[in-house]
N, C-alpha and C positions, 0 to 999 in steps of 0.2 A: 687402591689408593697409595699404599706404601710403595708398591712396585713402580707406580708412575713417578712418585717423588724420587725414588732411587735412580730411575732412568733419566729423569731431568737433571739430577745432580751429576750423574756420570757423563751425560752428553755435554754439559756446560761447565765441567770441572775446571777447564783452563781459564774461565772467567771468574768463577766463584772463588777459587783459591786465592788469587791476588787481591780480590776485593775483601775477602775475609782477613787476609794478612794485614792489609792497610787499615781496615776497620779495627782490628784487634790492637794494632799499634797506637792508633788515635785514642781508643778506649783506655789503654794503659796510661797515656799521657794525661787524660782527664780524670781518671779515677784512682790512680796510685796515691796512697796517703803518705804520711811521714815515714821516712826510712827506718825509724825506730818503733813503728807501730806494729802491734801484734797481727792485724789482718795481712799486712804485706809479707811478713815472715811466715805466716801460716801458709799462704799461697805458694811462696818459694819452696817451702819444705814439701808440700804436697806434690808440686811439679818434680822436684828432685827425686822423691820416692818413686813416682811413676816412671821416670827415666831409668833409674837404676834397676827397678824390677823388670821393666820392659826389655832392657838390654839383656838381663839375665835369662829371661824367658825365650827371647829370640836366639840366644846362644844355645840354650838347651834344645830348642827345636832343630837347630842346624847340626848339632853334634850327636844328639841322642835320638829323640823321638819327635818327628814332625808334629807340631801342634795344630789342631783344627782351626783355632782362632788366630793363627799367625798374622794374617793381614790386619785384623782388628787391633792386635797388640802393637803392630808396627805403626798403624795410624794414630793410636792414642799416644804412643811414645813420641812420634813426630809432633803432635799437637803440644805436648808438654815442653819439648825442646824449643819449639817456636815461641811458646808463651814465656819461657825463661829468658831467651835472648831478647825478646821484645821488652820485657821489664828491665833487664840489664841495660839495654841501650837507653831507655828512658832515664833510669836512675843515674847511670854514669855520665850521660850527657848533661844532666842537670847539675852534677857535682863539679865538673871541670870546664875548661875552655877548649873549644875545638882547635884553637891555635896550637896548643901543645899536645892535646890528647887524641888528635884525629886518627893516628894509626890504630890505637886500641879501640876507639869507638867504631872505626870502619870495620875492624875485625868482628866486633859484636854484631854490627849491622849486617855484615856479610853472612855470618852464621844464621842470623834470623831469616834472611831472604833465601839462602840456600836450603834451609830446612824445608822450605815449601817447594822450590823449583828444581832441586837436585836430589829428589828422594831416592833415586836408584843408588847413589853413592853412599847414602846413609845406611844402606843395607849391609855394607861392609863392616865387619866386626871391629877391626882396628880403629876405624873412624868413629864408630859408636863409643868405644872406650875413651877416645880422646875427647869427644864432645861431652861425654858424661863427666870426665874429670874437669874440663874447662868450666862447665856449669857449676860444679862443686867449688872449685877454687874461686871463681868469680863471686859466688855467694859468700864464702867465708871471708873474703877480703874486707867486706863491710860489716859482716855480722860479728866477727871476732872482736873488733874494736868496741862494739856496743857492750860486749861482755866484760872486756878488760878495762873499759872506760878510758882508753888511751889510744893514740895513733902514733905512727912512726916506723922506722926501719926494723926495730926489734920486734914489734908486733907483727909486721908483715912477714919477717923470717919465720916467726913462730907459727903464723897462719899457714905458710907453705909446708912446714913440717907436719902440721895437723892434717892438711889435705892429703899428703902422701901416706900418712899413717892410716887414714880412713880407706884409702885405695888399696893398701896392702892386702887385707883379707879378701877384699872384693876381687882383685886380680887373681889371688891364689885359688879361690873356689869357683870363680865364674870364668875368668879369662885364662891367659897363658903368659909365660915369662916374656915373650916377644912384645907383649903389649906395653911393657915398661919403657921401651924405646920411645914410643909416641907420647906416653905420659910424662916422662922425664924431659923430653924435648919441649913439651907444652909448658911444664914448670919452669924450665930455663928461659923460655921466651917471655913469659909473664914476669919473671924476676928481673930480666933485663929491662923490660918496659917500665917496671916500677922504679928502679934505680936511675933510669934515664928520664924520670919524671914525665913519662908518657901516660901512665895510668892516672886518671883523675883522683883527687884526694878525697874520695868518698869515705866517710859519710858527711864531709863538710860541703857546703854549697853557698855560692854568692847569691843573695836574694836582692841586693840593691847596691848600686855604686853611682856616686855623683861627684862632680867637681864644682866648686863654688868660690866666689871671692870673699865670702864670709859665712860662718856657721855659728849659730848660738843654740842654746838649749833652754826650753821653757817647759818645766815640769818633766813629762815623759816624752816630749816631742822635740825634734830637731827642726830648726828654722833656717832656711837658706836664702841668701841674698837674691838669688835668681827665681825664687818662688817654687811652686810645686814641680814635680817631675813631669816632663812632657810625654805624650803617648808614644812618640817615636824614639824615645831614649834607649830602647832595647836594641835598636839597630846598630851594627858595628861601624858607625861613622864618627868622625872626630867632632866633638862639640867645640865651638869657638867661645872662649872666655875673654872678655875685655876688662882689663884692670889698669889702674894707674901705675906708672913706673915706680918700682920699689914696694908695691903692695904684696902681701903674702897670698898664697893660694891654698885652699882647703880641699882635701879629698876625703870623702865619706864612704864607708862601706858597711854593709850589713851581711854577716856571715852566719848561716844556720849551722848549728852543731847540736847533735842529739843530746838529750838529757844526760847529765853527769860526765860528759866529755868536755873538759876544760883544757884549752891549749893556747898556744901563741900563734898569732898570724903576723905577717909582714906586709907593709906597704913599700914596694920597691919603686921609687921615683926614677924616671929615665927621660932623657930628651933625645931627639933625633939629630945627629950630627950630619948635616947635609954634605959637608966636605968629605967625610969618611964614609958616608952612606950606611951608617949603623947606629943602633941605639946605645946610648952611653948611660950607665947607672950613676946617679948623683946622690941619692939618699936611700937608706934602708932603715925604716922605722918599724920597730917591733912592739907589739902590745898584746896582753892576754884577752881572751874572749871566754865567756861562760855559756855553756850549752843549755838547751831546753826551750828558749824563746821561739815561738812559731815563726815569727817574721825575721828571726836572726838577731845576733848580738851586734849592736851598733857601735861604731867608733870612727874617729877621723884623725888624720895627720895634717900637719901644716908645713908648707915649704916656702921659705923666704928667698929673695933674690931670684925670682923666676923671670926669665927673659923671653922675648917673643920667639915663637917657633912651635914645632910639634912636640907634644909631650905624651907620656902615658904612665899609668901607675898599675903595676902588677900586684894583685892580692895573692899572696903565697902562704903556704904553711911554713913553719920554722925550718923545715927540711928542704924547701925550695920547690915544692909542688905548686903548680899554678891553679888557683881556685877561680880566678877571673881577672879581667883586664879592662881598663877604661882609657881610651885615647881622647886627647883634647888639644886644641890649638890656642896658644896665648897670643893676644894682641894688646898693645898699649892703646889707651884712650887718646 
């Protein structure tokens, strides 16, 4: 019976592998909990330990004594790598906007897919070390802020130093000096991505964004002149808002921040200048948010003297990282 199952799996591997990959990605989307939850971090740590031990055992087998279970070790390591990049893709895509973060998100998605379809390349030790470091750095980027209870450039720089410090003994005892070229190149690439605002501002995430002609608060609820949120509001299409000339426009956002991470966010109001074919900043409104609320910390900004045309509001960190964006069109009644 077992042999028949093995034979079936081997015969249909080209179909089973992509189905399992897609299924695992969907499962991660549906089941991953809060980014500051213990179950999420436990799974990340387990996967990371498997990857680092697996790479070390494969290196030992290549250099010293061939291991009997090499194929099994390689398969388990590949599974852990695929699981890590699947979770990274889900968490990072939930945190930022594809508009600004697509190169980094595409990088994570590419590693997730390639771990399944380009297995022969993952057998190369240099690539194994680079992938192991990328997994470690990507995890520390959002786990260190949960420990320090703060985000920003200084925390990121410190995270990079910690990641290299962890890799130093690993490379010394498992790898070789030449591996540092790939690791340092990966570190430099991720650092450039961060300061170019390409990496999503994880662990922050935009849970809701709306534009309205009027907002009021009743108890713990916000009331909007246009009523409840529509089912299609998540689509990246511009909402049309009709207002009387001279009336203000309200922009509401709800930003999730983990417990104890209190920071500032910015509503960057912009309009599209058709003559110059570019977005023009008009208002930058900054206010603090408090972490811990499951649905996100809510707040709104108001813009007066809004004229007809295409507008958008970028929800950013105080350092300019894009958390989310809402486009809308203004028309006079």
